[in-house]
N, C-alpha and C positions, 0 to 999 in steps of 0.2 A: 412397456406392456409385455407380460409373459403369459405363457399358456401351458396347461397340463392336459394330456390326452387321457380320457376316462372312458371306460367301457362298462355298460350295464346290459346284461343279456346280449342280444344281438346288435345293440346300438352303441355307437361310439361318438363322443362329442369332445369339444375343447372346453376347458374351464379357463377363462381369461382373467388375469388379475394384475394389479399394480402393487408395488411395495412388497411386504412380507405376507405370504399365504400361510395361515395357521391351519392346524388340523380341523379345528372347529369350523372356521370359515369355509374350508374346503368341503366339509360334509354339508354345510348349508347350501353351497353353490350346487353340489351334486343333487341335493334334494330338489332344488328348483329346476335344474336342467332336465332331470329325468322324471320329475313329479312323483317322487317316492319319499317315504318317511326316513328321517335320520335315525330312528330308534333301532338299536342293535345292528346298524349298518357296518359291514365288514369291508376292509380294503386290503387288496392283495397286489404285490408287484408281479412282474412278468416271470419270476421264478416260483410263483404260487406261494410266496411267503407272506403271512399276514403282516400288515403295516399298522403299528400303533402310533400314538401321538409323538413319542420320543423319536422313533425311527423316521416319521414323516418329515420332521424338521430338517433331518440330514438328507433324506432322499430328494426332497424338492430342490435342494441346492445343486444336485448332480447334473452336469450338462447332458449326460446320456440317459436321463430318466426315460424309461419306456412307458408303456400304457399301464395305468393303474386300473384294476378291475374292482368294481364294487358289487356287493350282493347282500341281500337280506337272508336271514336264516332259512326262509321258505324256498330260497333259490339254490340251496346247497346241492340239490340233485339236478340242477338245470343242465350242466354240461353233459351228464350221462344220458339225459333224455333227448339230446339233439340228434336228429337223424343225419345220415351221411349227406343227403342232399342239402339239408340246412347248414351243416358244417361248411360245405363247399361255398354256399351263398355268403355266410359270415366272413369266411377268409377272403373271398373275392371282393367283398365290399370294404375290407379293411385297408383302404387305399392310402391311409396316412403312414403305414409302415410296410406295406407290401406293394410291389409293382408287378403288373401283369403284362406278359408278352405272348403273342400268338406264334406258335411254331408251325411252319408249313401252312401259311395262311390260305393256300389254295385247297387244302384238304377239306373234305366234306364234313369231317367230324368236329372241326373248329376246336381242336385241343388247346387248352389254356395252361401255360406253364407259370406257376407262381414263383417269383424270385424275391428273396429277402432284400430289403433296402439296406444301405450301409449302416444305418442305426441299428437295425435288427441283427445284422451280421456281427456288429460290435457287442451287442448283448449276448448273442450266442457264444461268442468267443470268451467273454467274461464268465459265462456259465460253465463252459468247458474247463477254464482254468481253475475256477472255484472247486469243481469236482475233482480235478487233478490233485489239488492241495489236500482236499479232504481224504482222498484215497490214500495218499502218501502217509498222512498222519494216522489214519486208522490201521495201516499195515505195519507201522514202526512202533517199537517199544516207547512208551511215554506219550505217544500221540493222542491217545484217548483222554489222558489227563488234561491236555491242552484244550481239546474240544469241549470237555466237561466244564473246565474253568470259565471259558468264554461264554458258554451257554448260561452259566450261573451268574457271572458278574458283568457280562458285556465288555470285558477288558481282560488283559493278561498281566500278571505280575512280571517283574524283571526276569525272574528265574524261568518262568514258563516261556516268556518271549525268547530267551536265550536257547532254551531247549528246542523250541520250534525252528529257530534259525539253523541250529546244528543239524536237526533232522532233515530239513529241506535242502540245505547245502550238501549234505552227505549224499542225498538222492540225486541232486543235480550233478555232482561229481561222478557218480556211478553211471549216469546216463549220458553226460556230455563232456566228461573229462574235468581236469582241475583248472582249465581255462575256458569256461563256458562263454558263449558269445553274449554281447549286450542284450540281444533279443531274448535269449533264454532267461537271463537274470530278471529282465523286465517282466517276462511272462509270470515268473514265480511271484514277483512283487504284486503284480495285478491280481493274481490268484488269491494272495493273502487277504487283500482288502476287499475282494469280491466275496470271499467266504466269510470274512470277519469285518463287516462294514464299519463297526465302531472303532476299529484300529486305524482307519483312514484319517489323514490329517485334513480337516476342513479348510485350513488356510493354505494348503499346498496347491500348486498348479495342477498336479496330477493326483495328489492324495496319497500316493504310495512311495514318495521319494525317500522317506526314512528307511524303507526296506531296500529300495534300489533307485538311485537317481540317474537316469540315462544321460543327463546333461554333464555331470561331473564324475560319474562313476562311484559315488559314495553310497552309504547306506549299510544297514546291518548285514544284508546278504553279501554285498561286495566285501565288507570287512572280513566276514567269515571265510569267503573264498580266498582272500589274501592270506589269511592265517594258514589255511591248508596249503597254499602254494609255498609259503615260507617254511612250513614244516617239511615239505617235499624237497625244497631247494633253498637252503640257507643262503643269505646274502643277496636275495633279489632286491633290486632297487625299488623304493617306494615312490609313487607319484607325488610330485610337489602339489601342495594344496592350492586351490584356485583362490585368487584374491577376492575379497568382499567388494560388492558393488553398491550395497545399500547400507544404511545405518547412520549414526550421528555424524560421521566425518564425510558423508557424501557431499560433493561440491556442486552438483548440478540440480539442486532442488529448487522448484518454483515456489516462492512464498504463497501462503494462502491469501494474504491480504497485502495489497500495495497502496491502500488508501493513505492520503496525506503524506505521500513520499516526497521528501525534498530532493529535487532533481539536480541541483548544481553543487559543486564542491564548496562554493562560498556560503550557500545556505546551510550546508551541514556544519561547516566550521562555526558559523554564528550560533547555531543551535547548541553545539557542543560547549562553546564558551559560556552560553547562558546557563546551561545545566550545572556547570561547575561552580557557579557563584550564587544561584538562587536557592532559597530554602523552601520554596513553594512546591510541595510534592505533586500537585496537580499539573503544574507547568513541566516538572521533570518527566512525569509519565507521558505527557503529550509529546514532548520533544524526543523522548526515547522511541516513541512510535514512529515519529517522522524520520528518524535516523536509522531505523531498523535495517533497511536494505544496505546502507553504507556500512553498518556494523557487521552484517553477514559477509560482505565482501572482505572486511578486515580479518575475521576469524578464519577464513579460508585462504588467506594470503600468508605463506610461510614466514615472510619477513615482518608483516604488520601484526600478526596474531599475538605476538608477545607484548604488544602495547595496548591491548584491549582494556586493561584495568587502569592504565594511565590516561587513556583517552576518555573512557567512560567510568570514572571512579564512583558514580552513584550506585553501581551494582553493590558496593561495599557498605552503604549506609541507608539505602532506601529499599525497603522490603517489597517483594512482588515483581521485580524487574525480570527475573528468569521466567516466571509463569507468564508474564505479559508477552515476552519475546516468543515463547513456545506457541502461544495462541496465535500470534501473528504468522508463525511459520506453518501451523497445521489447522488452525481453526479451533473454536471453543469446544466443539463436539468431541474431537479427538483428545483435546487437553483434559476433558472431564472424565474420560473413560476409566482410568485407574481408580479414582476415588469413588466412582459409581459402581464399578464391577467387582472390585476386590472384596468389600464387605459382604456383598450379596451373593456372590458366586464362587470366586476363586479361593477365598480364605478357607471355606469348608472343604473344597476339593483338595487343597494342599494338606490339610489335616488328615483327610482320609488316605491320601497317597502315602503320607509319611508314616502312618501307623503300620504300613506293610513293609517298611524297611527294617533291616537288622538293627535292633535297639542298642544304642550306646548310652553312656551316662550323659554326654553332651546333648544327644538327641532327645533323651527322656526329659531333661531339664527344659529344653525349648518347647517341647510338646506340652509339658505341665504348665509352663508360663503362658503359652498361647491359649490354653483353655481356662485360664484363671482370670479373675478380676484384679484390678490394681490393688484393692484392699487386701487380697489374699497373698500377694507376692511378698516374699521376704528378700529375695535377691534375684539378680538376672534382669533381662530386658522386659519391658511391658508386653502385654498381650499382642498388640498389633505388630510391634517390631519383631517379636519372637516368631509370629506367623510368616513374616517376610524372610527371616533368616532360615526358616525351614526349607525354602526354595533352594538354598545352597546345598543342603543335604540331598534333596531330590535330584538336583543337577550339579553335581560337584565339579571342580575344576578338571579340565582335560589335560593330559600330558602335553608338554610343549615339544616342538620339533628339534631337529639337530641344531647344534651350536647355541641352544638356549639352555636355560636352567633345566637339568635333567629331572625326570619324574614329575610329580604334581603335588600341589598342596592338599592337605586334608581340608574337609569342610570347615573344621574349627579354625584353621589358620586363615582360610579365605574370608571368613566373617570379619576378621580384623582389617581387611581391605575395603570393607563396606561401611563399617561404623566403628568409631573409637569413642571412648568415654573419658571425661575428666571431671573432677569434682568442682562444685561451685567455689569460686575464689581463686582457682588456678588461672594463671595468666594465659590468655589466648595467644598473645604474641610470643610467649615463651614456648608454647606448643608448636607454633609455626617455625620458630627458630630451630627447634629440635629436628625438623625434617631435613635429612641429609641427602636424599636422592629424589629424583623426579618421580611422582606418583600420579595416578589417575584420581579423579574427584572422589571424595568420600565424605560421609557425615561425621561431624564432631558433636557429640552429645554432651551437654553440660547440666549437672544436677547433683543432688545430695547422694543419689545412688542410681544405678541403671534404670530401675523401675520408677524412679521419680525424677525424670529429666524434665527441665523447665524451658530449655531452649536448644535449638540445633543450628549448626553452621555447616555450609558446604565448603570444604577445603579444596582449593584448586590453585595450582601454581603459587603456593605459599601465601595465598590470600584466603580470608575467612568471610564468606558471604552469609549474612544472617538469613535464616529461613523465614518465610512469611508467617508460619504457624508453629507453635510449640508441639503440635500433634505429630507423633512419630510417622503415621501413615502419610500425612500431607508433606512432611519433610522428605520422606523417601521419594515421593512423587516428584518433588522439586529437584532432588538429586538426579533422578533419571532424566528430567528435562534439561538439566544443565549440560549434559553430554551433547545434546543437539544444539543448544543455544551457543555453546562455545566450540562446536565442531571437534569434540574430544572423543577419541576412541575409548572403548570400554576397557577396564582392567581385564587382562586376559584370563585371570583366574575367576572372574565373575561373568565372563562373556556368555556362558550358557544361560545364566539367570536373566541377564539383560536382554539377550536375544529372544528368550521366551516372552518376557514382558512386552518387548517391542512389537513382535509379530502376532502374539495371541491376544494381548490385552489392548494395547494402543493401536494395533493393526497398522503399523508403519512399515513401508518397504517390504511387505511380506513376500512379494514375488522376486525381489532383487537382492535379498540378503541371504548369503550362504550361512546356514546354521548346522550345528551338530545334529546327527540323527536322534540323539537323546532328547534334544529340544523338540523335534518333530513328534517323537513318540509322546512326550508329555503334553503337547498341544492336542494330540488325538485323544488322550485320556481325559483332559479337562474340558474340551470343547463339546464333547458329546453328553 
């Protein structure tokens, strides 16, 4: 059960609800509570900013949501008409966020001191920080363009975001030096998302970690501070990155389902032997379910993991085993998220964001294909695969650290790590034999041309697992799931893309996976 505090005129009540509260259902509840019409009803937050349907969905998720005030057009002058005595009465009765204490209780005048509660102090602090950020931007060259762009788009382009970070860090350095404290950087990050709520990351624990993460010291503000420090003193040592704690190779995951689990080693061995010799797919799928826990123990064992396809060879000839294991791990609801949400929400968002990038011939080709029908395509990947590959341009590979390959791959080069194409009639075994070094899972498309692919395989450890569907979107969904089923880390050049899909779309290990600030920024853009 959840509750939202609502104020109408001098009255304040709770709106209680379960599940998801929509703007429409909220207005209906307010109408019943206060016995007023929903016609032309206006809603304002505690900063006196009008709340519309889009903003409401975001605000209602915030743990520090204050009092929402509602009024009808005829009430617009209500505040001005309140007498001083009435104002005192309203404030004194607002016990849900003000606490009263009597000072000098023996005095005859019974003076009452109103003290803000912790929640009110937090809102006041965020208001102060938002005004600080706004003042800095209005006073610095280029700041007005940032404010104007956000007001128009409810978002910032990469270049505007970089300009904002430079302006704010320059001001931070002038006020607090080139080594500002963690508290200072966190205040600036809080101020950014308080002033620009659509830049907050709804999936983040705090919402502003992509600007400054107090846990690991990362984020755009921290990166810019480090750049200034490096310019001031070359050779300063960089902090070693923190290890990931969530993701496909996390070994402490509790399976969603433990039903029909075989509990003894003998039972598992018997089921494995039966699966190797039967041709009945129904029996194979049932025995795969029963040995799921045993299989997960194997893939997380450094010694036994290399034997997974020897022990369970039916991955290689019975379609759907990866999808089944993933559902046993996370449940059907999470398993269905990508195929449900990509066509209806994320695909169009990706196209919109990509149009704002600097256009190259490769990017223009992908955009063209993503917006075309199969019949219109002459060359290149089909519409759905093209839309997925655009994510690599939006979140390109990050540079790798010391003692690794210097620099970074281009988006075009990284695409080859996600999907490869061979023509119909080409030997699959020949392709597998040509692999000379270990590589992370990727898709192998087979067809007469890229836009006319009729089957996909997932290539992992020199094995080709047939995908359940010839559809490019479903095959990519299966590729993502294979990382978790086989506890395989992401290709480092595709990590940003996979981390975005994992935390934003599938919503897996959101709080425990360390991701690049670019990923958090993209989540903020696409989840609003």
